[in-house]
N, CA and C of each residue as an Amber inpcrd file, in Angstrom:
protein
   516
 146.8400000  76.6890000 105.0700000 147.5390000  77.9460000 104.9340000
 147.5100000  78.6780000 106.2670000 148.6420000  79.2130000 106.6660000
 148.7020000  79.9910000 107.9040000 147.9050000  81.2790000 107.7290000
 147.3460000  81.7540000 108.8250000 146.5410000  82.9600000 108.7630000
 147.3880000  84.1960000 108.5600000 146.7860000  85.2240000 107.9640000
 147.4170000  86.5290000 107.7900000 146.3900000  87.5850000 108.1530000
 146.8520000  88.8160000 108.2860000 145.9210000  89.8920000 108.5610000
 146.2630000  91.0950000 107.7010000 145.3470000  92.0370000 107.6580000
 145.5420000  93.2950000 106.9460000 144.9140000  94.4010000 107.7840000
 145.5990000  95.5210000 107.8390000 145.0700000  96.7160000 108.4820000
 144.8880000  97.7340000 107.3620000 143.6320000  98.1470000 107.1480000
 143.3030000  98.9200000 105.9590000 142.4660000 100.1550000 106.2860000
 142.8320000 101.2470000 105.6650000 142.0540000 102.4730000 105.7330000
 140.9000000 102.3130000 104.7460000 139.6750000 102.3070000 105.2300000
 138.5090000 102.1020000 104.3650000 138.2900000 103.3170000 103.4760000
 138.0540000 103.0720000 102.1720000 137.8250000 104.1370000 101.1960000
 136.5220000 103.8200000 100.4610000 135.4250000 103.8570000 101.1880000
 134.1440000 103.4150000 100.6400000 133.6630000 104.2670000  99.4600000
 134.1650000 105.4710000  99.2990000 133.7670000 106.3030000  98.1590000
 134.1730000 105.6800000  96.8250000 135.1000000 104.7300000  96.8510000
 135.5660000 104.0730000  95.6270000 134.7190000 102.8430000  95.2890000
 133.9070000 102.3580000  96.2170000 133.1280000 101.1370000  95.9790000
 132.2380000 101.2030000  94.7340000 131.5560000 102.3220000  94.4230000
 130.7700000 102.3500000  93.1800000 131.6310000 102.1630000  91.9220000
 132.8410000 102.6890000  91.9330000 133.7500000 102.4740000  90.8040000
 134.1200000 100.9920000  90.7050000 134.3680000 100.3520000  91.8400000
 134.6740000  98.9140000  91.8180000 133.5040000  98.1130000  91.2510000
 132.2640000  98.5240000  91.5690000 131.0870000  97.8500000  91.0090000
 131.1020000  97.9190000  89.4860000 131.4420000  99.0900000  88.9350000
 131.5000000  99.2400000  87.4780000 132.6440000  98.4290000  86.8820000
 133.7930000  98.4220000  87.5410000 134.9350000  97.6660000  87.0380000
 134.6590000  96.1710000  87.0290000 133.8990000  95.7060000  88.0060000
 133.6010000  94.2770000  88.1170000 132.9680000  93.7430000  86.8300000
 132.1710000  94.5700000  86.1460000 131.5050000  94.1290000  84.9140000
 132.4820000  94.0230000  83.7400000 133.6730000  94.6190000  83.8800000
 134.6480000  94.6470000  82.7870000 135.8490000  93.7270000  82.9990000
 136.0430000  93.2400000  84.2140000 137.2450000  92.4730000  84.5310000
 137.1240000  91.0660000  83.9480000 138.1150000  90.6790000  83.1230000
 138.0480000  89.3440000  82.5210000 138.2590000  88.2240000  83.5460000
 137.8210000  87.0420000  83.2020000 137.9860000  85.8710000  84.0670000
 139.4550000  85.6940000  84.4220000 139.6950000  85.3180000  85.6830000
 141.0490000  85.1130000  86.1580000 141.6890000  86.3520000  86.7420000
 141.0660000  87.4890000  86.5250000 141.5300000  88.7430000  87.1160000
 140.6380000  89.0500000  88.3060000 141.0240000  90.0660000  89.1050000
 140.2640000  90.3140000  90.3310000 140.0750000  91.7950000  90.6070000
 138.8540000  92.1480000  91.0040000 138.5870000  93.4550000  91.5850000
 139.0240000  93.3540000  93.0390000 139.7990000  94.3150000  93.5040000
 140.3670000  94.2600000  94.8510000 139.4800000  95.0590000  95.7960000
 138.6240000  94.3340000  96.4710000 137.6210000  94.9730000  97.3150000
 137.6200000  94.3930000  98.7130000 137.0620000  95.1240000  99.6440000
 136.5020000  96.4640000  99.5240000 137.6110000  97.4820000  99.2780000
 137.2150000  98.6530000  98.8000000 138.1910000  99.7000000  98.5050000
 138.9270000 100.0860000  99.7870000 140.2630000 100.1710000  99.6820000
 141.0620000 100.4120000 100.8890000 142.4670000 100.8910000 100.5320000
 143.1320000 101.4290000 101.5330000 144.5620000 101.7300000 101.4840000
 145.1820000 100.9010000 102.5980000 146.0720000  99.9880000 102.2410000
 146.6520000  99.0740000 103.2340000 147.8290000  99.6940000 103.9620000
 147.9260000  99.3630000 105.2460000 149.0940000  99.6990000 106.0580000
 149.9400000  98.4280000 106.1750000 150.4020000  97.9710000 105.0440000
 151.1950000  96.7620000 105.0020000 150.3250000  95.5420000 104.7860000
 150.7250000  94.7220000 103.8370000 150.0120000  93.4850000 103.5880000
 151.0350000  92.4150000 103.2520000 151.0580000  91.3000000 103.9380000
 150.2490000  91.0890000 105.1370000 150.7400000  91.9690000 106.2740000
 149.8160000  92.3010000 107.1890000 150.1800000  93.1880000 108.2930000
 150.8860000  92.4120000 109.3860000 150.1960000  91.5210000 110.0510000
 150.7610000  90.6980000 111.1190000 150.0510000  89.3460000 111.0940000
 150.6470000  88.3760000 111.7420000 149.9550000  87.1150000 111.9580000
 148.7210000  87.4680000 112.8060000 147.5460000  86.8650000 112.5500000
 146.3160000  87.2910000 113.2150000 146.3830000  87.3790000 114.7380000
 146.9570000  86.4080000 115.4230000 146.9790000  86.4860000 116.8860000
 147.8580000  87.6460000 117.3600000 148.9360000  87.9440000 116.6280000
 149.7780000  89.0940000 116.9790000 149.0050000  90.3950000 116.7630000
 148.2330000  90.4650000 115.6820000 147.4060000  91.6480000 115.4340000
 146.3460000  91.8340000 116.5020000 145.7030000  90.7410000 116.8810000
 144.6790000  90.8270000 117.9370000 145.2780000  91.2960000 119.2580000
 146.5390000  90.9270000 119.5100000 147.1880000  91.2950000 120.7740000
 147.4460000  92.7980000 120.8820000 147.5600000  93.4920000 119.7430000
 147.8590000  94.9350000 119.7820000 146.7100000  95.8040000 119.2870000
 145.6190000  95.1960000 118.8410000 144.5670000  95.9800000 118.1850000
 143.8950000  96.9770000 119.1250000 143.7920000  96.6850000 120.4150000
 143.2190000  97.6650000 121.3420000 144.1020000  98.9030000 121.4320000
 145.4190000  98.7150000 121.4420000 146.3420000  99.8600000 121.4650000
 146.2360000 100.6700000 120.1800000 146.1180000  99.9810000 119.0570000
 145.9610000 100.6730000 117.7740000 144.6490000 101.4540000 117.7610000
 143.5640000 100.8360000 118.2250000 142.2630000 101.5110000 118.2650000
 142.3200000 102.7690000 119.1250000 142.9780000 102.6750000 120.2670000
 143.1040000 103.8340000 121.1520000 143.8840000 104.9620000 120.4720000
 144.9570000 104.6280000 119.7850000 145.7610000 105.6440000 119.0900000
 144.9770000 106.2750000 117.9400000 144.2510000 105.4560000 117.1890000
 143.4680000 105.9810000 116.0650000 142.3200000 106.8610000 116.5370000
 141.7800000 106.5750000 117.6970000 140.6800000 107.3790000 118.2310000
 141.1020000 108.8200000 118.4940000 142.3960000 109.0410000 118.6580000
 142.9150000 110.3990000 118.8880000 143.2090000 111.1490000 117.5860000
 143.0680000 110.4710000 116.4500000 143.3500000 111.0730000 115.1440000
 142.0450000 111.4820000 114.4700000 142.0310000 112.6550000 113.8910000
 140.8180000 113.1550000 113.2460000 140.6180000 112.5310000 111.8690000
 139.3550000 112.2960000 111.4880000 139.0810000 111.8930000 110.1070000
 139.6020000 112.9860000 109.1610000 139.8700000 112.6120000 107.9200000
 140.3910000 113.5940000 106.9710000 139.9140000 113.2660000 105.5610000
 140.0490000 114.2380000 104.6840000 139.6190000 114.1020000 103.2960000
 140.8280000 113.9110000 102.3940000 140.6280000 113.1060000 101.3540000
 141.6510000 112.9270000 100.3340000 141.0200000 113.0520000  98.9600000
 141.8650000 113.2010000  97.9750000 141.4650000 113.1240000  96.5760000
 142.2670000 111.9920000  95.9600000 141.6240000 111.2220000  95.0980000
 142.2830000 110.0880000  94.4520000 142.4810000 110.4060000  92.9800000
 143.7150000 110.2520000  92.5210000 144.0770000 110.5450000  91.1370000
 144.6440000 109.2900000  90.4910000 144.7630000 109.3440000  89.1890000
 145.3390000 108.2090000  88.4650000 144.6350000 108.0450000  87.1450000
 144.4840000 106.8280000  86.7050000 144.9730000 105.6060000  87.3390000
 146.4750000 105.4280000  87.1480000 147.0420000 104.5990000  88.0010000
 148.4580000 104.2440000  87.9590000 148.5570000 102.7210000  87.8360000
 149.7480000 102.2510000  87.4630000 150.0060000 100.8040000  87.3690000
 151.2640000 100.4710000  88.1550000 151.2230000  99.3600000  88.8870000
 152.4400000  98.7960000  89.4430000 153.0850000  97.9410000  88.3560000
 154.4060000  97.8220000  88.4090000 155.0980000  96.9200000  87.4990000
 154.5310000  95.5190000  87.6800000 154.5630000  94.7100000  86.6340000
 154.0370000  93.3370000  86.7680000 154.7230000  92.5760000  87.9050000
 153.9210000  91.7800000  88.6150000 154.4730000  90.9420000  89.6840000
 155.1750000  89.7330000  89.0510000 155.7580000  88.8500000  89.8680000
 156.4710000  87.7010000  89.2960000 155.6180000  86.8080000  88.3910000
 154.2990000  86.8540000  88.5710000 153.4120000  86.0600000  87.7070000
 152.9600000  86.8380000  86.4800000 153.4660000  88.0760000  86.3140000
 153.0990000  88.8930000  85.1600000 151.8020000  89.6560000  85.3160000
 151.2230000  89.6390000  86.5120000 149.9570000  90.3340000  86.7540000
 150.2260000  91.8250000  86.9770000 149.3210000  92.6460000  86.4780000
 149.4240000  94.0970000  86.6280000 148.3140000  94.5740000  87.5560000
 148.6730000  95.4210000  88.5110000 147.6870000  96.0250000  89.4110000
 147.4900000  97.4820000  89.0260000 146.2230000  97.8530000  88.8490000
 145.8390000  99.2420000  88.5600000 145.3690000  99.8520000  89.8620000
 145.8400000 101.0620000  90.1560000 145.5560000 101.6780000  91.4530000
 145.3630000 103.1810000  91.3270000 144.8640000 103.7740000  92.4240000
 144.6810000 105.2180000  92.5370000 145.6480000 105.7740000  93.5700000
 146.0930000 106.9950000  93.3220000 147.0450000 107.6570000  94.2170000
 146.3160000 108.6770000  95.0880000 146.4270000 108.5420000  96.4120000
 145.7450000 109.4890000  97.3120000 146.5670000 110.7540000  97.5670000
 145.8570000 111.8820000  97.6070000 146.4570000 113.1770000  97.9760000
 145.6290000 113.7790000  99.0950000 146.1550000 114.3140000 100.1480000
 147.5880000 114.3820000 100.4140000 148.0940000 113.0830000 101.0200000
 149.1600000 112.5710000 100.4570000 149.7500000 111.3280000 100.9670000
 150.3440000 111.5340000 102.3550000 150.7200000 112.7650000 102.6700000
 151.3370000 113.0440000 103.9770000 150.4190000 112.6550000 105.1290000
 149.1130000 112.8660000 104.9780000 148.1640000 112.5080000 106.0380000
 148.1320000 110.9970000 106.2600000 148.2640000 110.2380000 105.1920000
 148.2460000 108.7830000 105.3020000 149.5660000 108.2840000 105.8880000
 150.6720000 108.8980000 105.4720000 151.9690000 108.5420000 106.0590000
 151.9600000 108.7990000 107.5660000 151.3850000 109.9350000 107.9770000
 151.3260000 110.2530000 109.4060000 150.5130000 109.2050000 110.1650000
 149.4030000 108.7770000 109.5900000 148.5860000 107.7490000 110.2210000
 149.3500000 106.4200000 110.2970000 150.1360000 106.1230000 109.2860000
 150.9630000 104.9190000 109.2990000 151.9250000 104.9320000 110.4880000
 152.4980000 106.1040000 110.7880000 153.4170000 106.1980000 111.9340000
 152.6790000 106.0250000 113.2570000 151.4600000 106.5310000 113.3350000
 150.6460000 106.3430000 114.5380000 150.4140000 104.8500000 114.7640000
 150.0800000 104.1350000 113.6920000 149.8370000 102.6930000 113.7860000
 151.1200000 101.9580000 114.1580000 152.2250000 102.3370000 113.5360000
 153.5060000 101.6930000 113.8400000 153.8840000 101.8890000 115.3020000
 153.7080000 103.1110000 115.8140000 154.0340000 103.3780000 117.2210000
 153.1490000 102.5650000 118.1620000 151.8650000 102.4560000 117.8440000
 150.9290000 101.7540000 118.7240000 151.0940000 100.2370000 118.6640000
 151.4920000  99.7230000 117.5020000 151.5390000  98.2690000 117.3190000
 152.9380000  97.6860000 117.4640000 153.9540000  98.5490000 117.3360000
 155.3200000  98.0450000 117.3260000 155.6720000  97.3600000 116.0200000
 154.8400000  97.5210000 115.0030000 155.0360000  96.8840000 113.7000000
 155.2900000  97.9720000 112.6630000 156.5460000  98.1570000 112.2920000
 156.9170000  99.1880000 111.3300000 156.7860000  98.6440000 109.9140000
 156.2400000  99.4550000 109.0180000 156.0850000  99.0660000 107.6160000
 157.1480000  99.8040000 106.8090000 158.0450000  99.0470000 106.1950000
 159.0660000  99.6430000 105.3380000 158.5000000  99.8830000 103.9420000
 159.0500000 100.8750000 103.2740000 158.6790000 101.1550000 101.8820000
 157.1680000 101.2790000 101.6880000 156.5340000 102.0310000 102.5380000
 155.0840000 102.2260000 102.4800000 154.7400000 103.1910000 101.3480000
 153.9310000 102.7480000 100.4010000 153.4540000 103.5790000  99.3010000
 151.9360000 103.6520000  99.4030000 151.3820000 104.7680000  99.8910000
 149.9220000 104.8550000  99.9630000 149.3000000 104.7000000  98.5710000
 148.3540000 103.7870000  98.4740000 147.6610000 103.5580000  97.2100000
 146.3460000 102.8310000  97.4760000 145.4210000 103.0090000  96.5650000
 144.1340000 102.3200000  96.6220000 144.0570000 101.4240000  95.3900000
 144.3430000 100.1400000  95.5840000 144.3210000  99.1850000  94.4730000
 142.8920000  98.9850000  93.9860000 142.7570000  98.8640000  92.6660000
 141.4450000  98.6590000  92.0610000 141.2880000  97.2430000  91.5170000
 142.1920000  96.8480000  90.6080000 142.1050000  95.5340000  89.9700000
 143.4960000  94.9410000  89.8010000 143.5540000  93.6090000  89.8250000
 144.7720000  92.8730000  89.4860000 144.4320000  92.0500000  88.2540000
 145.1100000  92.3620000  87.1520000 144.8340000  91.7170000  85.8800000
 145.8330000  90.6050000  85.6010000 145.3350000  89.4930000  85.0860000
 146.1960000  88.3750000  84.7130000 147.2000000  88.8280000  83.6570000
 148.3310000  88.1300000  83.5900000 149.3620000  88.4200000  82.5990000
 148.7450000  88.4390000  81.2030000 149.1570000  89.4160000  80.4150000
 148.6970000  89.5160000  79.0340000 147.4090000  90.2900000  78.8340000
 146.7200000  90.6810000  79.9140000 145.4780000  91.4540000  79.7800000
 145.8500000  92.9280000  79.6800000 145.3650000  93.5890000  78.6690000
 145.6410000  95.0120000  78.4590000 144.7710000  95.8420000  79.4040000
 145.3970000  96.6500000  80.2790000 144.6210000  97.4350000  81.2480000
 143.9820000  98.7040000  80.6720000 144.3040000  99.0520000  79.4420000
 143.8190000 100.3020000  78.8580000 142.3190000 100.5510000  78.9770000
 141.4520000  99.6050000  78.6000000 140.0030000  99.8550000  78.7030000
 139.5470000 100.1460000  80.1350000 140.0910000  99.4140000  81.1030000
 139.7360000  99.6710000  82.4980000 140.2470000 101.0370000  82.9420000
 141.4520000 101.3640000  82.5510000 142.0370000 102.6540000  82.9320000
 141.2320000 103.8200000  82.3480000 140.7160000 103.6540000  81.1270000
 139.8920000 104.7270000  80.5350000 138.6170000 104.9520000  81.3470000
 137.9710000 103.8660000  81.7740000 136.7800000 104.0060000  82.6210000
 137.1330000 104.7070000  83.9300000 138.2200000 104.3020000  84.5570000
 138.6440000 104.9170000  85.8140000 138.9140000 106.3990000  85.6040000
 139.6550000 106.7220000  84.5500000 140.0110000 108.1210000  84.2810000
 138.7610000 109.0070000  84.1480000 137.7010000 108.4840000  83.5500000
 136.4510000 109.2440000  83.3820000 135.8030000 109.5960000  84.7140000
 136.0820000 108.8320000  85.7710000 135.4570000 109.0340000  87.0780000
 136.3010000 109.8900000  88.0200000 137.4630000 110.3140000  87.5640000
 138.3810000 111.0430000  88.4420000 138.2910000 112.5410000  88.2320000
 138.6580000 113.3150000  89.2570000 139.1340000 112.8400000  90.5540000
 137.9710000 112.4020000  91.4440000 138.2830000 111.4890000  92.3480000
 137.3360000 111.0680000  93.3780000 137.7540000 111.6980000  94.6950000
 136.7900000 112.0900000  95.4770000 137.0740000 112.6300000  96.8070000
 136.4950000 111.6670000  97.8380000 137.2280000 111.5100000  98.9320000
 136.7930000 110.5550000  99.9540000 137.0870000 111.1010000 101.3400000
 136.1860000 110.8470000 102.2510000 136.3770000 111.1340000 103.6740000
 136.8570000 109.8400000 104.3080000 138.0190000 109.8710000 104.9440000
 138.5750000 108.6810000 105.5780000 138.3360000 108.7830000 107.0740000
 137.5540000 107.8430000 107.6040000 137.1420000 107.9460000 109.0010000
 137.2750000 106.6530000 109.7940000 137.8400000 105.5930000 109.1610000
 138.0030000 104.3490000 109.9090000 139.0810000 103.4690000 109.2740000
 139.6990000 102.6910000 110.1340000 140.6540000 101.6630000 109.7310000
 140.0220000 100.3270000 110.0810000 140.1900000  99.3520000 109.1980000
 139.5930000  98.0430000 109.4340000 140.6780000  96.9770000 109.6020000
 140.4520000  96.1000000 110.5660000 141.3430000  94.9710000 110.8350000
 140.6860000  93.7220000 110.2710000 141.3130000  93.1420000 109.2430000
 140.8110000  91.9400000 108.5870000 141.7770000  90.7860000 108.8380000
 141.2470000  89.5830000 108.9500000 142.0830000  88.3870000 109.0410000
 141.6440000  87.3980000 107.9690000 142.5900000  86.5340000 107.5890000
 142.2800000  85.5050000 106.5940000 142.8230000  84.1700000 107.0690000
 141.9160000  83.2170000 107.1390000 142.2480000  81.8230000 107.4040000
 141.5230000  80.9950000 106.3560000 142.1840000  79.9680000 105.8540000
 141.5550000  79.0840000 104.8560000 140.9990000  79.8620000 103.6670000
 141.7350000  80.8950000 103.2200000 141.3700000  81.7110000 102.0530000
 140.0630000  82.4880000 102.2130000 139.6000000  82.6730000 103.4410000
 138.3850000  83.4540000 103.6890000 138.7730000  84.6800000 104.5140000
 138.4720000  85.8700000 103.9790000 138.7310000  87.1170000 104.7020000
 137.5540000  87.4210000 105.6250000 137.8890000  87.9200000 106.8160000
 136.8630000  88.3200000 107.7920000 137.2140000  89.6900000 108.3450000
 136.2150000  90.5690000 108.3880000 136.3920000  91.8510000 109.0670000
 136.2510000  91.5600000 110.5490000 137.3350000  91.7610000 111.2950000
 137.2960000  91.4980000 112.7340000 136.9250000  92.7400000 113.5230000
 137.3760000  93.8920000 113.0400000 137.1150000  95.0930000 113.8350000
 137.2520000  96.3360000 112.9800000 136.3480000  97.2770000 113.1980000
 136.4160000  98.5890000 112.5640000 136.8690000  99.5890000 113.6220000
 137.9110000 100.3530000 113.3170000 138.5270000 101.2620000 114.2750000
 138.2970000 102.6990000 113.8140000 137.3580000 103.4100000 114.4370000
 137.0540000 104.7740000 113.9870000 138.1590000 105.7630000 114.3330000
 138.3450000 106.7150000 113.4290000 139.2320000 107.8430000 113.7030000
 138.4290000 108.8990000 114.4340000 139.0780000 109.5700000 115.3830000
 138.4380000 110.6980000 116.0490000 137.3100000 110.3610000 116.9620000
 137.3300000 109.1690000 117.5530000 136.2030000 108.8050000 118.4170000
 136.4360000 109.1670000 119.8790000 137.5830000 109.7670000 120.1840000
 137.8600000 110.2050000 121.5570000 137.4660000 111.6910000 121.6750000
 136.6560000 112.0510000 122.6550000 136.2890000 113.4590000 122.8050000
 137.5250000 114.3280000 123.0110000 137.4790000 115.5120000 122.4370000
 138.6300000 116.4410000 122.5550000 138.7720000 116.9760000 123.9500000
């Protein structure tokens, strides 16, 4: 399999919820971890991502960390295999959209139809998401401080964190 990459805003405040969901997810379904908001998936072929990641890191260093609130749960329509993804909606989405433009300008890689979201689980076709959604709803709203973007690559079905890019690391 050819390699792919992902550029993700880390949302570690959601990780305890993912731990709880993991105990409820039926076989064949997946908890989508670590908790994150993707800036396009797949983002770029890994070598192309590595070629621009220093520019992206420099641009992100000029952006301040920010706080969001996560609401939901929400569902995406079933994918072609009938799988349903349950996700959280971040507020304010405008801050995430702005960061997406910073990344696009620095990398030259524009993401069309960007919908900020924090995916939680992908359920196999026919699995009723209601019980998981009730657990999620009990934990909301969640608040999170977003302070880093992570560059991950995948080769041979193994994901690797290649680099963590802090927001606001350039002195004012």
